[in-house]
N, C-alpha and C positions, 0 to 999 in steps of 0.2 A: 891412104892416109887416116888416121884414126880422127873420133870425135871428140872434141873437149869432153870432160864429166863433170856433169852438174853436181855441185854438192850442195845438200840441204844446209839450211842455214847461212848460207854465203850472206856477207853484208850488202843491203840493199833491198833483200828479196825477203820477205815475212816469211817466216815457217809455219807448221802447226804448230810448235810448242810457244811460240810468241804470242803475249797478250796486247790486245788492241789497247790504246790510250782510252783512260775515263774523260769523259766530257766534262769541262770546267761548269759548276754548280753554280748558277747566277747570283750574287750577295742578296741577302733579305733587305726590301726597300726600308727606309728609314722613316721615320714620323713625315708626313707631310708638311711642307712647309706652312706655318700659319697665313691664314686666310680669313676672309669672312666668314665662311662655313663654319671655319674652326672655332672663332671666337665667338660666334652665335651660340655654339653649342655649349661651350664653357661658360657664357654668361645665364644660359637657361639652366646648366646645373648649379651655377652659386644661388639663383633665383630660389630653385627647389629646395636647397638646403637653406636658405632663410626660411621659407614658408614652412618647412617643417619644423624647426626650431621655433618658431612664432605659435605654432599650432602646441607643440611639445611643453612649451611655459605656458598658452594659456588652459591647456588643460591640468597642469600641475598646480595653477594657481586655484581652479574651481575645486580640485579635490582637497588644497588645503582651508579653502574657504569654507565648504562643505562641511568638514570635519571638526572643523574649530568653533565652538560655542561662543555666539557672539556675547562679548562684553557688555554689560549694562553702563549707558552712559551716564555719569554723576550728574546731577542736576545742580546748579547752581542754588544755594540755599533761598529762599523766599525773604525778601525784605519787606518790613513793615513798619508801619509809623505807631504801633499802637506801643505804649506804655509798657514797661516789664513787672510792672504791679497791677493788681487787681483795685482801679479806683472805683468806690462807690460813692456817688452823688447825695451829699447830707444835705444842701442847702443852696438853692438859686438855681439856674442864674438870675441874679439881679443886674437889669441894665440900667443907663442912665445915659444923658449927654453932659451934665454937669460935674466935672470932674474935682470941681474946686470944692464943691458941697459934698465929696466922699473922699478928702484928703485931708491932711493934718500937717502941721509944721510946715517945714520949707517946702514941702510937695505942694501943700495948697496955695503957696505966695507963687510957686511957678506955674499952677493953672491958673491961677486969676491974670497973671501975665500973657499965657500962651493955652488959650482955652483949648480943650480937646474935643475931639468928633463923637466919641462915644466912649463908654467905660463899661465891661461886663465882670461880674464879680461872683463867685460859687465857691462852695466848700466840699470836699470829697475825703473819705476816710479809708484808711488802708490798713488792712491786717497782714502780718508779716510774722508767723511764727506766732509766738508769744506778745509781741509788739504791736499795739495800733497806735497809728498818727492821724492826725488831722491836716489837713491839706487846704491851704487858701490860693487859689489861683483866679490872677486878674488880669483881663486883656484891656489895656487902654489902646485907643486909634488915635495918633496924632494927625495934623494937617499935612504933614509931611514928615518924610525920612531924618532931616536934621534935627527937627523937634523932637522926635522919637529918641534919637541918639541922646540930645540933651536931657530927657526926663530918665533913661537908664542910668546917664553919668551920675545925676542927681541922687536917684533911690539908691544906686550901689554904695553910697556913702553914709557912715554911721551919723546918727543924728541929724538928719536932713528929712525926716517925715518920710511919709509912705501914704497909697492908696490905702483908706481905711478898710481891712477884712470884715466878713460878715461877723464875727465874734466881737472883735472890737465894737462897732457900731451897733450892738445888741439885737441884729438882727436872728442870730443863730442860738436858740436858747437850749443850752445843756452844760449843767452844773460841773458836767467832768470835764468839758472843753479847756484843753490847755490855750495857755495865751499865746497866742501866735505873734504878737509885737513884743515880746519878750526878749530877753537876752539869750534864752537857751533855743529859741527857734532858729530854723534854717532858712536861710534865705537864698534864691536864686532868680535871674533876670537874663532875658533875650530882647534884642531890638530885630526886628524883621521888616523891613521897610518902614512903614509909618506905625506897626504896630509895635506896643510892648509889653510884654509877658512880665508878671511878677509872681513869684512863688514865695509864701512862707508856709513852714511846717514845722510841727514838734508832737512830741509823743502824748499820748494820755498817761495817767498816774505818774509822771515822775521817771519813766523810762528812758535809760540813756544808752544810746548806741549810734555813736556819730556819723560814721561811715555809711551804716545803714540808713540814717535819716537824710544823709547828703544824697544818696542815691535816689530815695522816695522822691527829692524836690528837685534831681534834676531831670528824671523822669516825667514828673508833672509837668514842664513846660510843654511837652506834646499835647497837654489836653488843652491849649488856647484854642485850637480849631473846634471844639466843640462850644466856644463862648461867642461864635463870630453870627 
């Protein structure tokens, strides 16, 4: 009896030329599921980025601040109550308490019925270019603001009289002085509480410049403070 012949490569039996099967490579693990540790890491990373941005912005600001010259801050112009013209005292101040005795026409009658508390009068000269002006400044103090307003309304009208300036009453002796109570004189007044300031001015030697004379008279109202 013969033995069965063994044939290499028969099914079921690996032979020397057969390749062994390659073991499966495990799949790469995915990102770990979100959890407390991962959230904390993300927050720390975000906070770090914010801090870097803040520092970078601060450095940039400091660089620009240091490299840009400071601009001078414009100061507001100083305000002053000084008149715009150079008024030189020529006469006075002459002070009194009897306004009726130092007034004429309707103003005299007003003071007889409404006595003042005080009156101060002065004369000033102003040189503007070739023009020279004489300025009368009168400060009247009444008992109250209502009487002061009445006085101003009276003297603001033509032909109602006024407080006598120091040229009119002969106190100021200057043959060249203009007649301040004349038609060519410029008149200005203001009432402030119980005080009334009255200004009369005109040019020497018949000079004419109405706009200039008006400015001189208006600015002279500020001289009332020197008569208190």
